[in-house]
N, C-alpha and C positions, 0 to 999 in steps of 0.2 A: 772614501767619499769623493775625493778629488778625481779618482779614476772613473767613478760612476758619472760625475758631472761632465767629464771630458769624453765619455764613450760615444756620445751621439745617440744613446738609447733614450735619453730623457730630454724634455724641452720645457722652457719656462712658459707658464700660462700667461694669458693676456691680463691686462690690468684689472679687469672685472673679477678675475678669479684669484688675484693675489692679495696678500695683506700688505698693509703699509709697514714701514720700518717701526713705527710706534707700536702697531699691533704685535709685531714680532717680539719686540722687547718686552711688551706687557705680558706676553704669553711664554716667556722663557721658563717659567716655573712649571708649565704643564708639559705633557708628553708630546703633544703636537700643537701647531698653531691652529687657529680657528678654521682656516681654509688652506687648501693645497697651493703651494707656490710652483711646484714642478710636478710633471707627470710623464709617463712613458710616451714616446712617439707612438702615433697610432699604429696598432698591430703588434707592437713589441710584447705587451702584456699577454695578449692571446697566444703568441708564439711560445713564450716562456712557460705559460701554463700548460700548453699542449704537450710540450716535451718533458715536463717534470714527471718523475716516477710517482706511482701511487704512494709508496712508503715515504718518499721524500716530501711530497705535498702534505701528507698526514702529519709528519713530524713537525714541519714548519707551522702548520695551522695550530697544532696543539701547544707548541712552544709559545707562539704569539698570544694565544688565548690565556695561557697560564700567566703570562706577563701582564696582560691587561687586567686579569682577575686580581692580581696583587695590587695593581695601581688603584683599582676600584674598591679594594677591600672586600671583595666578594669571591665565593668559591666557584670561579669560572675556570674549570680545567679542561674543558673541551669547547669546541666552537658551537655546540648545540645552543648555548645560551645566547651568543651573539647572533646566530642565524635566526633565532626566534624573534629578535628585536622586541623584547618585552618592555613594558612601560617601566619596569624597575631600572632599566638602563638608560632611559632617555635623558636622565639628568647628567649622564656622563658626557654628553656632547656628541656632535656629529662625527668627530674624529674616530670614535670607537665603532660607530655604525658603518663607517666606510670599510672597515676590515671585514664586516659581515658580508657586504656586497662583493668584495673581492673573493672571499672564501666561497660564496655561492657559485661564482663564476668558475673557480678552480674545480670545485666538486662536480659541477655539471660536465666539465670537459673530461673528467676522469671516467664519466659514464657509469653504466651498470647500476649497482646498488647505491653508489654515491649520488648519482643524479636523481634516482628515485627518492632518496632520503631528502634532498633539497626540495623536490616537488611536494613531498608530504609535509615538510615544514611550512611551505608557502600556502598550504591548504588552509581555508578558514577554520577547519576542524582541528588544527594542530594543537597539541596540548599546551597548557600553561604551566610554567615551572617557576619556582621561587629559588632564590639563591641566598643561603645563609651567610652571615658575616664570617670571614676567616678568623678563627680564634687566635688569641695571643700565642705566638710560636713558642714562647718560653714554657707555656703550660702543656705543650704537646710532649715534652720529654718525660719519661718515667723517672721516679726517684732513683738516685744512685745507690747501687747495692755493693756490698763487699763480697768478693769471691775469694775462696781459699784454693790454692793449688800447690802442687809439688814442683820443685825446681830440679831439672836434670842437668847433668854436666857431661860434655863430650871430652874424652881424654885421648891422648896418643898412646899407642902400645908402648909399654915399658914404664909409663908414668903411673904412679899410684897402683901398681899392679896387684897390691895386696887386696884391693877391693874386688878384683876379678875372680870368678870361680875357677878352680883348677880344671885344666883340659882333661877330657876323658877319651879313651879309645874304644870305638865300637866296631864290631865285626859283622858284616852283613853280606848277603848274596845278591848279585845283580842278574835279573832275568832279561834275556834278549831274544827277539824273534829273528831267526836267520832264514832269509829267503835264498834258496839254491840259485845257482847261476841259471838265468832264463834259458829254457829250451824251446821257447816259442818262436815260430817263424811266421812271416807275413805271407799270405797267399791271396791271389786275386780270383774273383768269380763274377758271374753275371746275375743280376737281380731282374725280376720281371714284374711289371705292373699292368693290369688289365684296364684299358680305357675304352669307353664307348664312343662311337662315331655314327653319324647318320649320312648315308651316301645314296646316290641315285635320285631319280625324279620323285620316287615315293618316300625318300628320306628314311629308308629302313635302317634300324639300329644294327651295327656290327661291332664286334669286340676286337680290339687290336692289342697285341702284346708289345709293350714298350720295354726294351731291355736297356740296362745301364751297367757300368762297371763299378765294382766295389772291392774293398779289401778288409780282411780281418786277420786275427792271429790264431794259430793252432799249435797243438802239440801232437806230434806223430808218435804213437806208441807201437813198439814192436811186439807182435804176438808170436811170431815164429820167423824163420829165416826169410820167408817171402810174403808174409802177411802183416799188414799194419792196420792201425786204428787211428783215424783222424779225430782229435778232440778239439773242438772250436771253443775259444774263450768267449763267454757270454758276460758282458759287462754288468755291473750292479745297476739297479734302477728301481723306480716305482711306477706301477701301472694300475689301470683299472681292470681287474679280473672279472670275467663274466661278460654277458652281452648287454649292450644298452637296451632300454625298454622299447625303442623304436625299431630294433633289428628284426627283419622279417622272419617269421616261423621260429622265433626263439622259444626256449623252454623255461618253465618257472624256476627250475633249480640252477639257473645261470645268473642269479642276482648279482648285479655289478657292485664291487667293493674294492677299495684300494689296498694294494699289497706292495711291500718293499722287498726286493729280492737281492741278496748278496751276489757277488761274482761267483761264477762256477764254470765248469767245462761240460760240453755236451757233444756226443758223437755226431759228426757231420751228417751221417746217414743212419737209417735204421740198421741194426746189426745184420750183416750179410751172412749168407750160408758159408762162405769161405772163412770169415771171422769166427763163426760159430764152431766150425770144425777145429780150428786152431785152439780155441779155448777148451773144447771138449777133451782134447788130448792132454790137457793139464791135469794135475792130481785132483782127485775128487775131494770136496769139502764135506758136504752133507748128503748128497744124493747123486745118483747116476744121471747121465744125460744121453739122450738118443743122438747119435752122430749125424743123422740125416733125416730130420723130422718133416721137412717141408714138402708140401704137395706140388708146388711149382718149382721146377729145378733150374738153377742157374747160379754160378759162383757169385755174381754181383746182385743177385735177387735177394730181397730181404728174407731172413729165416722166418718161418711161421709154423703154426702148430706147436707153439711153446706156451706153457702155463706161466703164471706169475711165479710159482716156485722154481720152475726151470730158469727163468730170467734171473732170479735172485742167486741161484747156484752159479750161473754164468758170472755174475758180478763178484761173487766170493772167490772163484778160481782166478779171475782176472786180477783182483786185488792182491792175492797171494803171489802171483807171478810178477807183477809190476812194483810191488811194495807201495802202491798208492791205494786209496780207498775209492772203489767204484761201487755204484749203486744205481737203482732206478730213480728217475726224477720224481720230485714232489709234483703234485698237480699244478701248483702255482709256478714252479720252475718250467714245467712243460709249456703252459700257456704263455708265459712271459717270453720264452725263447721262440715260440711259434710266431707270436705277434711281431716281435722285433720292432716295437715302436708304433705299430699300426693300430687302428681302432675299428677297422672294417671287418666284415664277417670272415674274410680270409686275408692273409698277408699280401696276396696278389691284388686285393681290391674287393669290390662288392659282390663278385660272383666267381665262378670257376669255368674254365674251358679245358677241353682235352689237349690243348697245346701246352698246358703247364702242370697237369695233375692226372693221376690214374684213378678214376671213379666211374660210377654208373651215370654217364652223360645222357642216357635216354630220359632222365629226369632233370628238370631245369630248376634254377633258383635265382630269384631277384633279377629277372630279365636276361639271364644268361642264355647262350645258344644251346640248342638241342643237338645231341650227338648220338654216339653208339654206346651200348652197354659194354662193360669190360669183361674179358674172359679170364682174368687172373692177374697176378702181380707182374710187375715189370722191374727192370734193373733200377737200382736206387738213383742212378745218375741219368735216367732215361731222358729227362727234359732239359738238362744242362743249365738249370736256373736255381737260384736260392733266394732266401729272404735276406734282409739287410744284415743279419748276423752271420750269414754264410751257411745256414742249415738248409738241407734239401729234403724233399719228400715229407714235409710236415702235414700236408693235406692229401688224404687218400693212400692208396697202396696197401698199407696194413695199419690196423689199430695198434697203439703202443701202450704198454703197461706203465702205470705210475704206482708209487708207494702207498698212496692214501687209502685208508679205510673208506668204505662207501657211507656217505651221509646224504640225506634227501635234499639238503639245502646247505648254503654257506653260513648259516647262522652259527656263530661261535667258532668259525674257522680261523686258523692262525693268519696273521697279517705280516709275518716276517719271512714268508716264502718257504717255511719248513713243511714237512709232510704232516698231515692230520691223522695221527694214529692213536687217538683215544676216542672213546664213544663210538658211535656208528656201528657198522657191521664188519668185524675184523676179518672174516673169511671171504668177504666180497671186496674186490679191489677195482680201481678206476682205470678206464682206458680212454685214450684221446686220439684224435686225428682222423678218424674215418678209415675206410678201406676201399679196395677196388670194387667191392660188391655194393657199396652204399651210394645213396643219393647225395648231392652236394650239401643238403641241409644238415646231414650228419657229419660232414667233413669240416664244418666251421671251427674257427679257433676256440670258441667257447663251449662247444658241444662236449658233453661228458656222458659216458655210459658205464655200466658195471657188469662184471662177470665174477663167478666164483674163482678163487685163486688156483684151483686145480684144473680149470677148463683149458683144453687145447683146441684150437680151431684154425682153419686155413686163412682166416682174415686177421689173425692176431700175431704181432711181432713185438719188438721193443727197441729202444735205444738206451744208452747208458750215460751217466753223468759222473763227474768227479769234482772235488773241491780244489782250490788253488793249493799247490804244495807249500808247506811251511813246517818248521820244527822249532820247538821251544828248548833252549839250552840254559 
């Protein structure tokens, strides 16, 4: 109190506002004297109220109101009672109502719902409340009950050992997952994004390819002395499979739904004709394979004219050769890998141009530029760009086989990224990605078509996937 009086923050009121010494002595038994003798210097109270926190102000107001309630013998545990200034409290004297005035000022400065609450209380229509007397506190306690409990004792080893159960020996096996030494390498590549700009006096829209550098990890598989297969690591993730309802020219069987996909590896490019020949030379598993089925010739051109059954035989021979499990991607894996975190119709953006993909550019999509129709497949690294995962040729060039049976919709489809191989039509399988012969609307990330698993065509190729290597010992 001495520090407060000496702080300079308060001042003594003039004689008209102070009490006499006799008044002070006469009121020593009450909480406060009849009138204030000291008050804050002008502006101090407003400043302190303004900088007080909401929680701090509320705690002080509630604590003071509870104290006053006990002094009055009434159940005033919030400032609502004092703020209302009910007649029930007028017999308590002016000293208690002064707290209500200060509280109102504090709440108004807090603003928002606090200020609105005070305004509502000051309204002529504010509710009337009554305050019951605080009951005798001794009656608030419940009768004492007797509890029964067991007593425990903590002992040191060796003491009273006769009460401890004898030790037993158990034999068990320990299972561990052993990850082989990593054979992954970091590689760099360029990604491409299509951006629209308006140029010239007529502000015509043009599309610009914005390229940037990125990195990913891959495993390089040896197929023969001079032929390799690049398998890119695709990180686990969750995405919305299918097309959003506002996507132009979408199909009804592309219903958007969320799917979580575990980590896997996918070939960086569609399987090339060189890679095809290397695997065809490996021992047969279930069926023979034509060594050179493609209509458009080129070592680094994608192999085409292969059926779903041909692609499966390729995977089986490759698995036997590498001692790893290779297979066709599930439909969810393919779309997740293609999108690489994007939600646009193509991983390049809202449209396609002939600068980034091989397709029938005489047909346009979503404001894209018109170009020339394509005469056939091109080299898998023709454009020198990839998506954010490092995969190339995901749009156009050749359709790519997936494991899934054909279903007319995604209703009931797995949400864990696995292949949907129950129900549906088992001899009809799904293809993804579009081809050199197709319009851009068929090359979208979400577009899905179907063919019989024995069909071979010069627009159909494939790429392979494998799971992360691990062994259980």
